[in-house]
C-alpha positions in Angstrom: -6.4 -6.1 -6.7 -4.7 -2.7 -6.5 -1.9 -2.3 -3.8 -1.2 0.5 -1.8 2.0 1.4 0.5 1.9 4.0 3.1 4.6 5.8 4.8 4.6 8.2 8.0 6.2 11.6 8.3 9.2 13.1 9.8 10.2 11.9 13.3 7.2 9.5 13.2 6.4 5.8 13.4 4.4 3.3 11.5 1.8 3.5 14.4 0.8 7.2 13.3 -0.3 5.6 9.8 -1.0 2.0 10.8 -5.0 2.7 10.8 -4.7 3.0 7.0 -4.0 -0.6 6.4 -7.7 -1.9 7.6 -9.5 1.0 6.4 -8.2 0.6 2.7 -8.2 -3.2 2.9 -12.0 -3.0 3.7 -12.5 -1.3 0.4 -10.6 -4.1 -1.5 -7.0 -2.8 -1.6 -3.7 -4.8 -0.6 -1.9 -2.4 1.6 1.4 -2.3 3.5 2.4 0.4 6.2 6.0 0.6 7.1 8.6 2.2 9.3 11.2 4.1 7.6 14.8 3.1 8.1 15.4 6.1 9.9 12.7 8.7 11.5 14.9 11.4 10.1 14.7 10.2 6.3 14.4 12.5 3.7 11.6 12.4 1.1 13.6 10.8 -1.8 14.8 8.0 0.8 11.1 7.7 1.7 10.3 7.4 -2.1 12.9 4.5 -2.5 11.3 2.7 0.8 7.5 3.0 -0.7 9.1 1.4 -3.9 10.8 -1.4 -2.1 7.4 -1.8 0.3 5.4 -2.3 -2.9 7.9 -4.6 -4.4 7.7 -6.6 -1.2 4.2 -7.2 -1.5 4.1 -8.0 -5.2 6.8 -10.6 -4.5 5.1 -11.9 -1.3 4.1 -15.6 -1.4 0.7 -14.7 0.7 -0.6 -11.6 -1.2 1.5 -11.4 -4.3 -0.8 -13.2 -6.6 -3.5 -11.2 -5.9 -1.9 -7.9 -6.7 -2.3 -6.1 -10.1 1.3 -4.7 -10.4 0.0 -2.0 -12.7 -2.4 -0.7 -10.2 -0.3 0.8 -7.3 -0.7 3.8 -5.2 1.3 5.4 -2.2 0.2 7.5 0.5 2.5 9.5 2.9 2.4 12.7 5.1 5.1 15.3 5.6 8.3 13.9 4.2 6.2 10.8 3.7 4.2 13.1 1.4 7.0 14.3 -0.3 8.2 10.8 -0.8 5.0 10.0 -2.7 5.2 12.8 -4.7 8.9 12.0 -5.6 7.8 8.2 -6.6 5.1 9.2 -8.6 7.9 11.0 -11.0 9.8 7.8 -11.0 7.5 4.6 -11.0 5.0 4.7 -13.9 3.1 1.9 -12.4 2.0 4.5 -9.6 -1.7 5.1 -10.5 -2.7 7.3 -7.5 -1.0 9.1 -4.5 -2.2 10.9 -1.4 0.5 13.2 -0.2 -0.9 14.7 3.1 0.7 17.9 4.3 3.5 17.2 1.7 7.2 18.5 2.5 9.8 18.1 -0.2 12.3 20.9 -0.8 13.8 20.0 -4.2 12.5 20.0 -7.9 10.4 16.9 -8.1 9.3 17.8 -11.8 5.9 17.4 -13.2 3.4 15.0 -11.9 0.4 13.5 -14.0 -0.6 10.7 -11.8 -3.8 11.7 -10.2 -3.1 13.2 -6.9 -5.2 13.8 -4.0 -3.3 16.6 -1.4 -4.7 17.0 2.0 -3.2 20.1 3.4 -3.5 21.8 6.8 -4.0 25.7 6.6 -2.1 26.3 9.6 0.9 24.0 9.2 3.9 25.6 10.4 6.6 23.2 9.2 5.1 22.3 5.8 3.0 25.4 4.9 0.9 25.4 2.1 2.4 28.7 0.8 5.7 27.3 0.4 5.1 23.7 -0.4 1.7 22.5 -1.0 0.3 25.2 -3.3 3.7 24.7 -5.4 2.9 21.0 -5.9 -0.7 21.7 -6.6 0.1 24.1 -9.2 2.8 21.5 -10.7 0.4 18.6 -10.8 -2.2 17.7 -13.5 -5.3 15.7 -12.2 -4.9 17.0 -8.7 -7.6 17.6 -6.0 -6.6 19.5 -3.1 -8.3 19.6 0.2 -7.2 22.1 3.1 -8.6 21.8 6.5 -7.9 24.2 9.6 -7.5 21.4 11.7 
């Protein structure tokens, strides 16, 4: 089975993204949702934590044997979305990412991982003009969804 790790955004906790677990598990994924070491962690740290979460479930005695370690995905929003983008450039077993309103203010390089970016048209912190549109232009195989919600 494919596995997905999900991380929250800046100053947010696992409770804000926990709903992804049962939702994705119902579709046949092994899912882990995580808190971050600190609610203030930057995207690079969130990428490391997403990777560690995937390693954790792959090595887990209960679900590890069910996971196809070559079919991994990550989801994050805000700085967690930046972490998802970053991890996609570093871990080649990542086969899909969903960065929601991603925030990342460094050069992350080109991404060829299938990517579904979710953006908010009126996001005052991680604006489309400053972040999302740049990520979208530097990603191949990417779909962008923008909402004014």
